[in-house]
Gaussian input, Z-matrix of N, CA and C with variables (Angstrom, degrees):
# hf/3-21g

backbone

0 1
 N
 C     1     B1
 C     2     B2     1     A1
 N     3     B3     2     A2     1     D1
 C     4     B4     3     A3     2     D2
 C     5     B5     4     A4     3     D3
 N     6     B6     5     A5     4     D4
 C     7     B7     6     A6     5     D5
 C     8     B8     7     A7     6     D6
 N     9     B9     8     A8     7     D7
 C    10    B10     9     A9     8     D8
 C    11    B11    10    A10     9     D9
 N    12    B12    11    A11    10    D10
 C    13    B13    12    A12    11    D11
 C    14    B14    13    A13    12    D12
 N    15    B15    14    A14    13    D13
 C    16    B16    15    A15    14    D14
 C    17    B17    16    A16    15    D15
 N    18    B18    17    A17    16    D16
 C    19    B19    18    A18    17    D17
 C    20    B20    19    A19    18    D18
 N    21    B21    20    A20    19    D19
 C    22    B22    21    A21    20    D20
 C    23    B23    22    A22    21    D21
 N    24    B24    23    A23    22    D22
 C    25    B25    24    A24    23    D23
 C    26    B26    25    A25    24    D24
 N    27    B27    26    A26    25    D25
 C    28    B28    27    A27    26    D26
 C    29    B29    28    A28    27    D27
 N    30    B30    29    A29    28    D28
 C    31    B31    30    A30    29    D29
 C    32    B32    31    A31    30    D30
 N    33    B33    32    A32    31    D31
 C    34    B34    33    A33    32    D32
 C    35    B35    34    A34    33    D33
 N    36    B36    35    A35    34    D34
 C    37    B37    36    A36    35    D35
 C    38    B38    37    A37    36    D36
 N    39    B39    38    A38    37    D37
 C    40    B40    39    A39    38    D38
 C    41    B41    40    A40    39    D39
 N    42    B42    41    A41    40    D40
 C    43    B43    42    A42    41    D41
 C    44    B44    43    A43    42    D42
 N    45    B45    44    A44    43    D43
 C    46    B46    45    A45    44    D44
 C    47    B47    46    A46    45    D45
 N    48    B48    47    A47    46    D46
 C    49    B49    48    A48    47    D47
 C    50    B50    49    A49    48    D48
 N    51    B51    50    A50    49    D49
 C    52    B52    51    A51    50    D50
 C    53    B53    52    A52    51    D51
 N    54    B54    53    A53    52    D52
 C    55    B55    54    A54    53    D53
 C    56    B56    55    A55    54    D54
 N    57    B57    56    A56    55    D55
 C    58    B58    57    A57    56    D56
 C    59    B59    58    A58    57    D57
 N    60    B60    59    A59    58    D58
 C    61    B61    60    A60    59    D59
 C    62    B62    61    A61    60    D60
 N    63    B63    62    A62    61    D61
 C    64    B64    63    A63    62    D62
 C    65    B65    64    A64    63    D63
 N    66    B66    65    A65    64    D64
 C    67    B67    66    A66    65    D65
 C    68    B68    67    A67    66    D66
 N    69    B69    68    A68    67    D67
 C    70    B70    69    A69    68    D68
 C    71    B71    70    A70    69    D69
 N    72    B72    71    A71    70    D70
 C    73    B73    72    A72    71    D71
 C    74    B74    73    A73    72    D72
 N    75    B75    74    A74    73    D73
 C    76    B76    75    A75    74    D74
 C    77    B77    76    A76    75    D75
 N    78    B78    77    A77    76    D76
 C    79    B79    78    A78    77    D77
 C    80    B80    79    A79    78    D78
 N    81    B81    80    A80    79    D79
 C    82    B82    81    A81    80    D80
 C    83    B83    82    A82    81    D81
 N    84    B84    83    A83    82    D82
 C    85    B85    84    A84    83    D83
 C    86    B86    85    A85    84    D84
 N    87    B87    86    A86    85    D85
 C    88    B88    87    A87    86    D86
 C    89    B89    88    A88    87    D87
 N    90    B90    89    A89    88    D88
 C    91    B91    90    A90    89    D89
 C    92    B92    91    A91    90    D90
 N    93    B93    92    A92    91    D91
 C    94    B94    93    A93    92    D92
 C    95    B95    94    A94    93    D93
 N    96    B96    95    A95    94    D94
 C    97    B97    96    A96    95    D95
 C    98    B98    97    A97    96    D96
 N    99    B99    98    A98    97    D97
 C   100   B100    99    A99    98    D98
 C   101   B101   100   A100    99    D99
 N   102   B102   101   A101   100   D100
 C   103   B103   102   A102   101   D101
 C   104   B104   103   A103   102   D102
 N   105   B105   104   A104   103   D103
 C   106   B106   105   A105   104   D104
 C   107   B107   106   A106   105   D105
 N   108   B108   107   A107   106   D106
 C   109   B109   108   A108   107   D107
 C   110   B110   109   A109   108   D108
 N   111   B111   110   A110   109   D109
 C   112   B112   111   A111   110   D110
 C   113   B113   112   A112   111   D111
 N   114   B114   113   A113   112   D112
 C   115   B115   114   A114   113   D113
 C   116   B116   115   A115   114   D114
 N   117   B117   116   A116   115   D115
 C   118   B118   117   A117   116   D116
 C   119   B119   118   A118   117   D117
 N   120   B120   119   A119   118   D118
 C   121   B121   120   A120   119   D119
 C   122   B122   121   A121   120   D120
 N   123   B123   122   A122   121   D121
 C   124   B124   123   A123   122   D122
 C   125   B125   124   A124   123   D123
 N   126   B126   125   A125   124   D124
 C   127   B127   126   A126   125   D125
 C   128   B128   127   A127   126   D126
 N   129   B129   128   A128   127   D127
 C   130   B130   129   A129   128   D128
 C   131   B131   130   A130   129   D129
 N   132   B132   131   A131   130   D130
 C   133   B133   132   A132   131   D131
 C   134   B134   133   A133   132   D132
 N   135   B135   134   A134   133   D133
 C   136   B136   135   A135   134   D134
 C   137   B137   136   A136   135   D135
 N   138   B138   137   A137   136   D136
 C   139   B139   138   A138   137   D137
 C   140   B140   139   A139   138   D138
 N   141   B141   140   A140   139   D139
 C   142   B142   141   A141   140   D140
 C   143   B143   142   A142   141   D141
 N   144   B144   143   A143   142   D142
 C   145   B145   144   A144   143   D143
 C   146   B146   145   A145   144   D144
 N   147   B147   146   A146   145   D145
 C   148   B148   147   A147   146   D146
 C   149   B149   148   A148   147   D147
 N   150   B150   149   A149   148   D148
 C   151   B151   150   A150   149   D149
 C   152   B152   151   A151   150   D150
 N   153   B153   152   A152   151   D151
 C   154   B154   153   A153   152   D152
 C   155   B155   154   A154   153   D153
 N   156   B156   155   A155   154   D154
 C   157   B157   156   A156   155   D155
 C   158   B158   157   A157   156   D156
 N   159   B159   158   A158   157   D157
 C   160   B160   159   A159   158   D158
 C   161   B161   160   A160   159   D159
 N   162   B162   161   A161   160   D160
 C   163   B163   162   A162   161   D161
 C   164   B164   163   A163   162   D162
 N   165   B165   164   A164   163   D163
 C   166   B166   165   A165   164   D164
 C   167   B167   166   A166   165   D165
 N   168   B168   167   A167   166   D166
 C   169   B169   168   A168   167   D167
 C   170   B170   169   A169   168   D168
 N   171   B171   170   A170   169   D169
 C   172   B172   171   A171   170   D170
 C   173   B173   172   A172   171   D171
 N   174   B174   173   A173   172   D172
 C   175   B175   174   A174   173   D173
 C   176   B176   175   A175   174   D174
 N   177   B177   176   A176   175   D175
 C   178   B178   177   A177   176   D176
 C   179   B179   178   A178   177   D177
 N   180   B180   179   A179   178   D178
 C   181   B181   180   A180   179   D179
 C   182   B182   181   A181   180   D180
 N   183   B183   182   A182   181   D181
 C   184   B184   183   A183   182   D182
 C   185   B185   184   A184   183   D183
 N   186   B186   185   A185   184   D184
 C   187   B187   186   A186   185   D185
 C   188   B188   187   A187   186   D186
 N   189   B189   188   A188   187   D187
 C   190   B190   189   A189   188   D188
 C   191   B191   190   A190   189   D189
 N   192   B192   191   A191   190   D190
 C   193   B193   192   A192   191   D191
 C   194   B194   193   A193   192   D192
 N   195   B195   194   A194   193   D193
 C   196   B196   195   A195   194   D194
 C   197   B197   196   A196   195   D195
 N   198   B198   197   A197   196   D196
 C   199   B199   198   A198   197   D197
 C   200   B200   199   A199   198   D198
 N   201   B201   200   A200   199   D199
 C   202   B202   201   A201   200   D200
 C   203   B203   202   A202   201   D201
 N   204   B204   203   A203   202   D202
 C   205   B205   204   A204   203   D203
 C   206   B206   205   A205   204   D204
 N   207   B207   206   A206   205   D205
 C   208   B208   207   A207   206   D206
 C   209   B209   208   A208   207   D207
 N   210   B210   209   A209   208   D208
 C   211   B211   210   A210   209   D209
 C   212   B212   211   A211   210   D210
 N   213   B213   212   A212   211   D211
 C   214   B214   213   A213   212   D212
 C   215   B215   214   A214   213   D213
 N   216   B216   215   A215   214   D214
 C   217   B217   216   A216   215   D215
 C   218   B218   217   A217   216   D216
 N   219   B219   218   A218   217   D217
 C   220   B220   219   A219   218   D218
 C   221   B221   220   A220   219   D219
 N   222   B222   221   A221   220   D220
 C   223   B223   222   A222   221   D221
 C   224   B224   223   A223   222   D222
 N   225   B225   224   A224   223   D223
 C   226   B226   225   A225   224   D224
 C   227   B227   226   A226   225   D225
 N   228   B228   227   A227   226   D226
 C   229   B229   228   A228   227   D227
 C   230   B230   229   A229   228   D228
 N   231   B231   230   A230   229   D229
 C   232   B232   231   A231   230   D230
 C   233   B233   232   A232   231   D231
 N   234   B234   233   A233   232   D232
 C   235   B235   234   A234   233   D233
 C   236   B236   235   A235   234   D234
 N   237   B237   236   A236   235   D235
 C   238   B238   237   A237   236   D236
 C   239   B239   238   A238   237   D237
 N   240   B240   239   A239   238   D238
 C   241   B241   240   A240   239   D239
 C   242   B242   241   A241   240   D240
 N   243   B243   242   A242   241   D241
 C   244   B244   243   A243   242   D242
 C   245   B245   244   A244   243   D243
 N   246   B246   245   A245   244   D244
 C   247   B247   246   A246   245   D245
 C   248   B248   247   A247   246   D246
 N   249   B249   248   A248   247   D247
 C   250   B250   249   A249   248   D248
 C   251   B251   250   A250   249   D249
 N   252   B252   251   A251   250   D250
 C   253   B253   252   A252   251   D251
 C   254   B254   253   A253   252   D252
 N   255   B255   254   A254   253   D253
 C   256   B256   255   A255   254   D254
 C   257   B257   256   A256   255   D255
 N   258   B258   257   A257   256   D256
 C   259   B259   258   A258   257   D257
 C   260   B260   259   A259   258   D258
 N   261   B261   260   A260   259   D259
 C   262   B262   261   A261   260   D260
 C   263   B263   262   A262   261   D261
 N   264   B264   263   A263   262   D262
 C   265   B265   264   A264   263   D263
 C   266   B266   265   A265   264   D264
 N   267   B267   266   A266   265   D265
 C   268   B268   267   A267   266   D266
 C   269   B269   268   A268   267   D267
 N   270   B270   269   A269   268   D268
 C   271   B271   270   A270   269   D269
 C   272   B272   271   A271   270   D270
 N   273   B273   272   A272   271   D271
 C   274   B274   273   A273   272   D272
 C   275   B275   274   A274   273   D273
 N   276   B276   275   A275   274   D274
 C   277   B277   276   A276   275   D275
 C   278   B278   277   A277   276   D276
 N   279   B279   278   A278   277   D277
 C   280   B280   279   A279   278   D278
 C   281   B281   280   A280   279   D279
 N   282   B282   281   A281   280   D280
 C   283   B283   282   A282   281   D281
 C   284   B284   283   A283   282   D282

   B1=1.4494
   B2=1.5275
   B3=1.3119
   B4=1.4593
   B5=1.5203
   B6=1.3208
   B7=1.4579
   B8=1.5190
   B9=1.3156
   B10=1.4675
   B11=1.5309
   B12=1.3310
   B13=1.4641
   B14=1.5163
   B15=1.3336
   B16=1.4629
   B17=1.5243
   B18=1.3286
   B19=1.4543
   B20=1.5190
   B21=1.3203
   B22=1.4628
   B23=1.5206
   B24=1.3322
   B25=1.4572
   B26=1.5291
   B27=1.3085
   B28=1.4577
   B29=1.5207
   B30=1.3276
   B31=1.4642
   B32=1.5210
   B33=1.3042
   B34=1.4607
   B35=1.5295
   B36=1.3094
   B37=1.4686
   B38=1.5263
   B39=1.3082
   B40=1.4599
   B41=1.5220
   B42=1.3248
   B43=1.4705
   B44=1.5252
   B45=1.3269
   B46=1.4678
   B47=1.5272
   B48=1.3210
   B49=1.4659
   B50=1.5270
   B51=1.3170
   B52=1.4705
   B53=1.5282
   B54=1.3269
   B55=1.4627
   B56=1.5320
   B57=1.3270
   B58=1.4792
   B59=1.5317
   B60=1.3219
   B61=1.4619
   B62=1.5253
   B63=1.3132
   B64=1.4611
   B65=1.5262
   B66=1.3175
   B67=1.4669
   B68=1.5303
   B69=1.3269
   B70=1.4651
   B71=1.5220
   B72=1.3295
   B73=1.4602
   B74=1.5330
   B75=1.3263
   B76=1.4635
   B77=1.5309
   B78=1.3107
   B79=1.4661
   B80=1.5349
   B81=1.3319
   B82=1.4672
   B83=1.5226
   B84=1.3210
   B85=1.4636
   B86=1.5266
   B87=1.3291
   B88=1.4547
   B89=1.5208
   B90=1.3265
   B91=1.4684
   B92=1.5252
   B93=1.3280
   B94=1.4676
   B95=1.5217
   B96=1.3176
   B97=1.4669
   B98=1.5237
   B99=1.3197
   B100=1.4551
   B101=1.5341
   B102=1.3163
   B103=1.4628
   B104=1.5274
   B105=1.3367
   B106=1.4682
   B107=1.5180
   B108=1.3239
   B109=1.4583
   B110=1.5168
   B111=1.3222
   B112=1.4629
   B113=1.5148
   B114=1.3111
   B115=1.4587
   B116=1.5316
   B117=1.3087
   B118=1.4580
   B119=1.5184
   B120=1.3216
   B121=1.4624
   B122=1.5078
   B123=1.3244
   B124=1.4605
   B125=1.5230
   B126=1.3236
   B127=1.4616
   B128=1.5232
   B129=1.3271
   B130=1.4600
   B131=1.5321
   B132=1.3237
   B133=1.4634
   B134=1.5299
   B135=1.3240
   B136=1.4593
   B137=1.5339
   B138=1.3230
   B139=1.4681
   B140=1.5301
   B141=1.3065
   B142=1.4595
   B143=1.5259
   B144=1.3136
   B145=1.4671
   B146=1.5286
   B147=1.3246
   B148=1.4683
   B149=1.5229
   B150=1.3246
   B151=1.4498
   B152=1.5259
   B153=1.3201
   B154=1.4687
   B155=1.5219
   B156=1.3218
   B157=1.4637
   B158=1.5225
   B159=1.3288
   B160=1.4681
   B161=1.5250
   B162=1.3252
   B163=1.4595
   B164=1.5177
   B165=1.3453
   B166=1.4690
   B167=1.5223
   B168=1.3224
   B169=1.4616
   B170=1.5146
   B171=1.3403
   B172=1.4702
   B173=1.5213
   B174=1.3311
   B175=1.4624
   B176=1.5227
   B177=1.3120
   B178=1.4641
   B179=1.5174
   B180=1.3402
   B181=1.4620
   B182=1.5194
   B183=1.3251
   B184=1.4593
   B185=1.5241
   B186=1.3187
   B187=1.4708
   B188=1.5281
   B189=1.3271
   B190=1.4655
   B191=1.5231
   B192=1.3380
   B193=1.4729
   B194=1.5211
   B195=1.3122
   B196=1.4698
   B197=1.5256
   B198=1.3213
   B199=1.4737
   B200=1.5219
   B201=1.3258
   B202=1.4684
   B203=1.5200
   B204=1.3229
   B205=1.4739
   B206=1.5138
   B207=1.3290
   B208=1.4702
   B209=1.5280
   B210=1.3208
   B211=1.4663
   B212=1.5330
   B213=1.3368
   B214=1.4754
   B215=1.5374
   B216=1.3262
   B217=1.4619
   B218=1.5258
   B219=1.3193
   B220=1.4576
   B221=1.5234
   B222=1.3151
   B223=1.4606
   B224=1.5383
   B225=1.3301
   B226=1.4712
   B227=1.5326
   B228=1.3167
   B229=1.4579
   B230=1.5318
   B231=1.3197
   B232=1.4631
   B233=1.5334
   B234=1.3174
   B235=1.4661
   B236=1.5295
   B237=1.3331
   B238=1.4722
   B239=1.5308
   B240=1.3208
   B241=1.4553
   B242=1.5275
   B243=1.3095
   B244=1.4522
   B245=1.5200
   B246=1.3162
   B247=1.4687
   B248=1.5300
   B249=1.3265
   B250=1.4695
   B251=1.5228
   B252=1.3110
   B253=1.4651
   B254=1.5264
   B255=1.3011
   B256=1.4586
   B257=1.5201
   B258=1.3282
   B259=1.4544
   B260=1.5159
   B261=1.3314
   B262=1.4658
   B263=1.5185
   B264=1.3243
   B265=1.4677
   B266=1.5154
   B267=1.3360
   B268=1.4532
   B269=1.5126
   B270=1.3294
   B271=1.4640
   B272=1.5180
   B273=1.3073
   B274=1.4674
   B275=1.5233
   B276=1.3229
   B277=1.4582
   B278=1.5198
   B279=1.3178
   B280=1.4531
   B281=1.5216
   B282=1.3257
   B283=1.4671
   B284=1.5202
   A1=108.62
   A2=115.87
   A3=122.03
   A4=108.94
   A5=116.35
   A6=122.23
   A7=108.61
   A8=116.04
   A9=123.98
   A10=106.23
   A11=116.41
   A12=121.74
   A13=109.09
   A14=115.79
   A15=121.32
   A16=107.85
   A17=115.70
   A18=121.79
   A19=108.33
   A20=115.81
   A21=121.47
   A22=110.54
   A23=115.58
   A24=122.03
   A25=104.73
   A26=116.43
   A27=120.93
   A28=111.95
   A29=115.45
   A30=121.36
   A31=110.38
   A32=115.28
   A33=122.28
   A34=106.95
   A35=116.47
   A36=120.95
   A37=112.94
   A38=117.48
   A39=119.93
   A40=109.29
   A41=117.81
   A42=119.87
   A43=112.62
   A44=117.46
   A45=121.34
   A46=111.07
   A47=117.22
   A48=120.92
   A49=109.99
   A50=116.56
   A51=120.09
   A52=109.73
   A53=118.17
   A54=121.70
   A55=111.29
   A56=116.96
   A57=120.75
   A58=109.94
   A59=116.39
   A60=120.83
   A61=110.24
   A62=117.36
   A63=121.12
   A64=110.21
   A65=116.98
   A66=121.67
   A67=111.50
   A68=117.18
   A69=121.16
   A70=110.35
   A71=116.38
   A72=120.38
   A73=111.03
   A74=116.59
   A75=119.83
   A76=113.05
   A77=117.42
   A78=121.33
   A79=112.36
   A80=117.21
   A81=120.29
   A82=112.21
   A83=117.05
   A84=121.33
   A85=111.36
   A86=115.32
   A87=121.35
   A88=115.11
   A89=117.82
   A90=120.82
   A91=113.78
   A92=116.43
   A93=121.64
   A94=106.42
   A95=116.58
   A96=121.86
   A97=113.37
   A98=117.30
   A99=121.28
   A100=112.96
   A101=116.88
   A102=122.07
   A103=109.20
   A104=116.32
   A105=121.48
   A106=111.85
   A107=117.19
   A108=120.56
   A109=109.75
   A110=114.17
   A111=120.76
   A112=108.57
   A113=115.17
   A114=121.56
   A115=106.89
   A116=115.97
   A117=121.26
   A118=107.36
   A119=115.94
   A120=121.32
   A121=111.20
   A122=116.21
   A123=123.06
   A124=108.03
   A125=116.74
   A126=122.48
   A127=111.44
   A128=116.22
   A129=121.47
   A130=112.55
   A131=117.77
   A132=121.26
   A133=111.35
   A134=116.93
   A135=122.87
   A136=113.46
   A137=116.33
   A138=120.13
   A139=108.85
   A140=115.48
   A141=120.90
   A142=111.83
   A143=117.59
   A144=120.73
   A145=113.53
   A146=117.11
   A147=120.81
   A148=112.43
   A149=114.52
   A150=120.85
   A151=105.73
   A152=117.57
   A153=121.17
   A154=113.71
   A155=116.61
   A156=121.09
   A157=109.25
   A158=115.34
   A159=121.68
   A160=108.41
   A161=115.51
   A162=122.39
   A163=107.19
   A164=116.49
   A165=121.75
   A166=107.38
   A167=116.05
   A168=120.92
   A169=109.08
   A170=115.01
   A171=120.83
   A172=110.03
   A173=113.52
   A174=122.68
   A175=109.16
   A176=116.38
   A177=120.48
   A178=112.49
   A179=117.53
   A180=119.31
   A181=111.07
   A182=115.69
   A183=121.11
   A184=111.12
   A185=116.52
   A186=120.75
   A187=110.32
   A188=116.96
   A189=120.05
   A190=111.30
   A191=116.86
   A192=119.98
   A193=110.04
   A194=117.33
   A195=120.92
   A196=110.75
   A197=117.73
   A198=121.08
   A199=109.77
   A200=116.67
   A201=122.46
   A202=110.99
   A203=115.95
   A204=120.37
   A205=113.01
   A206=117.96
   A207=119.96
   A208=112.72
   A209=117.39
   A210=120.69
   A211=109.18
   A212=118.39
   A213=121.14
   A214=114.03
   A215=118.45
   A216=119.65
   A217=110.58
   A218=117.26
   A219=120.07
   A220=110.39
   A221=117.88
   A222=120.93
   A223=110.75
   A224=117.84
   A225=121.34
   A226=110.53
   A227=116.74
   A228=121.19
   A229=109.77
   A230=117.43
   A231=121.26
   A232=110.14
   A233=117.09
   A234=121.08
   A235=110.45
   A236=116.73
   A237=120.45
   A238=110.01
   A239=116.77
   A240=120.81
   A241=110.90
   A242=117.10
   A243=120.95
   A244=112.72
   A245=116.57
   A246=120.37
   A247=112.47
   A248=118.71
   A249=120.73
   A250=114.59
   A251=118.50
   A252=118.68
   A253=112.01
   A254=112.88
   A255=121.25
   A256=109.46
   A257=115.61
   A258=121.08
   A259=109.30
   A260=115.08
   A261=120.88
   A262=108.06
   A263=114.55
   A264=121.55
   A265=107.18
   A266=115.64
   A267=118.43
   A268=111.00
   A269=113.09
   A270=120.91
   A271=106.93
   A272=115.30
   A273=122.37
   A274=106.73
   A275=116.07
   A276=118.63
   A277=111.07
   A278=114.95
   A279=121.50
   A280=109.08
   A281=114.29
   A282=118.81
   A283=109.29
   D1=132.79
   D2=-179.95
   D3=-113.75
   D4=130.60
   D5=175.08
   D6=-108.39
   D7=130.95
   D8=-179.16
   D9=-119.76
   D10=116.93
   D11=-178.72
   D12=-119.45
   D13=132.69
   D14=176.56
   D15=-129.10
   D16=131.87
   D17=173.41
   D18=-106.55
   D19=133.50
   D20=-179.13
   D21=-117.36
   D22=133.96
   D23=169.04
   D24=-106.84
   D25=125.44
   D26=-175.57
   D27=-92.47
   D28=150.23
   D29=176.36
   D30=-65.25
   D31=-43.80
   D32=-178.77
   D33=-120.42
   D34=121.28
   D35=-172.38
   D36=-103.86
   D37=31.04
   D38=178.76
   D39=-70.90
   D40=153.79
   D41=178.25
   D42=-55.74
   D43=-34.43
   D44=-179.18
   D45=-66.57
   D46=-45.04
   D47=-179.11
   D48=-68.45
   D49=-42.12
   D50=179.06
   D51=-61.46
   D52=-46.32
   D53=-178.82
   D54=-64.25
   D55=-44.05
   D56=179.32
   D57=-61.20
   D58=-42.63
   D59=-179.28
   D60=-64.85
   D61=-42.40
   D62=176.49
   D63=-58.63
   D64=-44.37
   D65=-179.72
   D66=-63.89
   D67=-41.70
   D68=178.64
   D69=-60.25
   D70=-44.28
   D71=179.87
   D72=-66.03
   D73=-46.92
   D74=-178.40
   D75=-67.55
   D76=-18.91
   D77=179.11
   D78=-62.03
   D79=-17.56
   D80=178.27
   D81=-75.10
   D82=-18.37
   D83=-175.35
   D84=-58.06
   D85=126.30
   D86=177.85
   D87=76.54
   D88=3.57
   D89=-175.77
   D90=-113.34
   D91=-7.56
   D92=177.65
   D93=-125.25
   D94=113.47
   D95=-172.17
   D96=-53.57
   D97=-40.80
   D98=-174.85
   D99=-74.35
   D100=-17.05
   D101=-178.58
   D102=-81.16
   D103=102.81
   D104=-174.85
   D105=-75.65
   D106=-39.26
   D107=177.98
   D108=-153.99
   D109=155.19
   D110=179.10
   D111=-142.67
   D112=137.95
   D113=175.89
   D114=-137.31
   D115=135.56
   D116=178.03
   D117=-123.91
   D118=122.60
   D119=179.13
   D120=-116.39
   D121=140.80
   D122=178.26
   D123=-105.40
   D124=131.05
   D125=-179.04
   D126=-59.77
   D127=137.16
   D128=178.26
   D129=-113.69
   D130=-8.29
   D131=-177.42
   D132=-89.04
   D133=-41.64
   D134=178.85
   D135=59.02
   D136=41.01
   D137=176.01
   D138=-81.07
   D139=171.39
   D140=-179.85
   D141=-60.20
   D142=-33.19
   D143=-178.03
   D144=-91.89
   D145=-3.28
   D146=-177.75
   D147=-70.38
   D148=145.46
   D149=165.66
   D150=-95.80
   D151=162.87
   D152=-171.75
   D153=-87.24
   D154=-35.60
   D155=-175.03
   D156=-139.32
   D157=139.47
   D158=173.44
   D159=-114.95
   D160=131.88
   D161=174.95
   D162=-112.76
   D163=122.79
   D164=179.34
   D165=-121.22
   D166=117.82
   D167=-179.46
   D168=-126.62
   D169=155.35
   D170=-179.28
   D171=-130.13
   D172=142.15
   D173=-178.59
   D174=-137.47
   D175=159.62
   D176=176.86
   D177=-72.73
   D178=-27.82
   D179=-172.90
   D180=-161.39
   D181=168.82
   D182=173.03
   D183=-61.70
   D184=-34.05
   D185=178.39
   D186=-63.08
   D187=-40.97
   D188=178.11
   D189=-66.94
   D190=-37.02
   D191=175.27
   D192=-62.01
   D193=-39.86
   D194=179.18
   D195=-63.66
   D196=-39.80
   D197=177.63
   D198=-64.86
   D199=-44.57
   D200=177.13
   D201=-57.17
   D202=-42.93
   D203=-176.86
   D204=-58.90
   D205=-30.96
   D206=-177.77
   D207=-104.39
   D208=0.77
   D209=179.94
   D210=-60.81
   D211=138.00
   D212=-177.40
   D213=-56.01
   D214=-38.33
   D215=179.10
   D216=-67.62
   D217=-41.52
   D218=177.24
   D219=-64.62
   D220=-36.28
   D221=177.18
   D222=-63.06
   D223=-37.09
   D224=175.23
   D225=-63.90
   D226=-40.89
   D227=178.41
   D228=-64.66
   D229=-43.09
   D230=177.55
   D231=-58.58
   D232=-43.52
   D233=179.46
   D234=-61.67
   D235=-45.18
   D236=178.42
   D237=-61.71
   D238=-48.13
   D239=-177.62
   D240=-59.83
   D241=-32.68
   D242=177.74
   D243=-62.26
   D244=-24.70
   D245=-179.74
   D246=-87.88
   D247=-20.44
   D248=-174.74
   D249=-115.61
   D250=-15.75
   D251=-174.94
   D252=-91.23
   D253=143.31
   D254=172.93
   D255=-93.33
   D256=-38.12
   D257=-179.14
   D258=-155.97
   D259=157.70
   D260=175.97
   D261=-149.08
   D262=144.34
   D263=172.85
   D264=-134.77
   D265=153.27
   D266=-178.38
   D267=-142.58
   D268=162.55
   D269=171.57
   D270=-145.11
   D271=143.18
   D272=178.08
   D273=-128.84
   D274=130.31
   D275=-179.85
   D276=-145.35
   D277=153.63
   D278=177.92
   D279=-102.04
   D280=140.17
   D281=178.83
   D282=-128.16

């Protein structure tokens, strides 16, 4: 099992932008075969070091993550995120 986590810091942190971004990410649920699960969390602490949104996804393998990465719906999400994110960091690990 592979877990793929991405933290996003948004350019504009208004409730509307945060909610729209959460919806865009969650829209992938059930639409990409290789994506076993998806969770989107919105930061509630808002400290200086906080990121605004966490995306946690699970896949059976690195190969499935690679398929997800080029899936047309995921590519649309990447394009959207490029317009709203200030920064992003990720980690991928096997459990």
